C-alpha positions in Angstrom: -18.9 -21.7 -3.6 -17.3 -21.9 -0.2 -15.2 -18.9 0.9 -12.0 -21.0 1.3 -12.4 -21.9 -2.4 -12.2 -18.2 -3.4 -8.9 -17.6 -1.7 -5.7 -18.7 -3.5 -2.9 -19.0 -1.0 -0.6 -17.2 -3.5 -2.8 -14.2 -2.9 -2.2 -13.8 0.8 0.2 -11.4 2.6 0.2 -11.7 6.3 2.4 -8.6 6.7 1.1 -6.1 4.1 2.4 -2.6 4.6 1.6 0.8 3.2 1.6 4.4 4.3 -2.1 4.8 3.3 -5.0 2.7 1.9 -4.0 3.4 -1.7 -0.5 2.0 -1.2 -1.9 -1.1 0.6 -4.4 -1.6 -2.3 -1.6 -1.3 -4.8 0.6 -3.8 -2.8 -2.2 -6.3 -2.6 -3.0 -5.9 -6.3 0.7 -6.6 -7.1 0.2 -10.0 -5.5 -2.5 -10.8 -8.0 -0.5 -9.4 -10.9 2.5 -11.5 -9.9 0.3 -14.6 -9.7 -1.0 -14.0 -13.2 -4.6 -13.3 -12.1 -4.7 -9.8 -13.4 -4.1 -9.0 -17.1 -3.9 -5.2 -16.9 -2.6 -3.8 -13.6 -3.1 -0.2 -14.5 -6.7 -0.8 -15.5 -7.4 -2.7 -12.3 -5.7 -0.1 -10.2 -7.7 2.7 -11.9 -10.9 0.9 -11.3 -10.1 0.2 -7.6 -9.1 3.8 -6.9 -12.1 5.2 -8.7 -14.4 3.0 -6.5 -12.5 4.0 -3.4 -12.8 7.7 -4.1 -16.5 7.3 -4.8 -17.1 5.7 -1.4 -14.7 4.3 1.1 -14.6 0.5 1.4 -13.7 0.5 5.0 -16.3 -1.3 7.0 -16.2 -1.8 10.8 -14.2 -4.0 13.2 -11.0 -3.8 11.3 -12.4 -4.9 7.9 -11.8 -3.2 4.6 -12.8 -4.6 1.2 -11.5 -2.5 -1.6 -13.3 -3.9 -4.7 -14.2 -3.2 -8.3 -15.5 -4.7 -11.4 -12.9 -4.5 -14.1 -11.9 -5.6 -17.6 -8.6 -6.6 -16.1 -9.7 -10.0 -14.8 -11.6 -12.9 -16.3 -12.5 -14.6 -13.0 -13.4 -13.3 -9.5 -10.1 -12.6 -7.6 -9.8 -12.3 -3.8 -6.6 -11.2 -2.2 -6.1 -11.1 1.6 -3.7 -8.8 3.4 -3.1 -8.5 7.1 -1.9 -5.0 8.1 -0.8 -5.7 11.6 -0.3 -2.0 12.5 -3.6 -1.0 10.8 -4.1 1.5 8.0 -6.6 4.4 7.9 -9.4 3.3 5.5 -12.1 5.9 6.4 -14.0 3.0 8.1 -17.5 3.4 9.3 -16.4 3.1 12.9 -13.4 5.5 12.4 -10.9 2.9 13.3 -8.0 1.6 11.2 -8.4 -1.6 9.1 -6.2 -4.6 9.8 -8.0 -7.2 7.6 -8.0 -6.1 4.0 -9.7 -8.2 1.3 -9.1 -6.9 -2.2 -11.9 -8.2 -4.5 -11.9 -7.9 -8.3 -14.7 -9.3 -10.5 -15.2 -9.3 -14.3 -17.6 -6.6 -15.5 -20.5 -9.0 -16.2 -20.2 -10.7 -12.8 -22.8 -9.6 -10.3 -24.0 -12.3 -8.0 -20.7 -13.7 -6.8 -19.3 -10.2 -6.3 -22.2 -9.2 -4.0 -22.3 -12.5 -2.2 -18.6 -12.3 -1.4 -19.0 -8.7 0.0 -22.0 -9.9 2.1 -20.1 -13.0 3.4 -17.2 -10.8 4.5 -19.4 -8.2 6.2 -21.4 -10.9 7.9 -18.3 -12.6 9.3 -16.9 -9.3 10.7 -20.1 -8.2 12.4 -18.3 -8.4 15.7 -14.7 -7.7 16.6 -13.9 -11.4 17.4 -13.0 -12.3 13.8 -10.7 -9.3 13.4 -9.1 -10.1 16.7 -8.5 -13.7 15.7 -7.0 -12.7 12.3 -4.7 -10.1 13.9 -3.0 -12.9 15.9 -2.5 -15.3 12.9 1.1 -16.6 12.8 1.0 -18.6 9.5 -1.1 -19.5 6.6 -2.3 -22.8 8.2 -3.8 -20.9 11.0 -5.4 -18.5 8.5 -7.0 -21.3 6.6 -8.4 -22.7 9.9 -10.1 -19.4 10.6 -11.4 -19.0 7.1 -12.9 -22.5 7.3 -15.1 -21.0 10.0 -16.6 -18.4 7.7 -20.3 -18.9 7.2 
């Protein structure tokens, strides 16, 4: 499955806000709830927060991927939020995250969940991807960048 096929344009917020990573996670989750992709918001939120407290999902170069396996979804769900001002995510490099991908997978899903995490980490190995995404003006430009994901 290509990365662009994972992302539903209804699950994109180019100006996500939040005072902390938990508020950003909740705001991104709400997009999925509003789109009908999540059946039980509270369960998904609990699973995401539990995973985040276990080990931060802040990577490097402006990337954060809060993720969880949960009974609250029947298919893999990927939400993208661009936090232009950045949000503290306890990232490996100590810098704020701007590009936040919220990933939810059904409990029995393993391969696609790990593959998606690996794809994101690989595409953010250097700061160029984060820099490109921080300058995105609209969804068309975002899709163009995501088409470059390998």
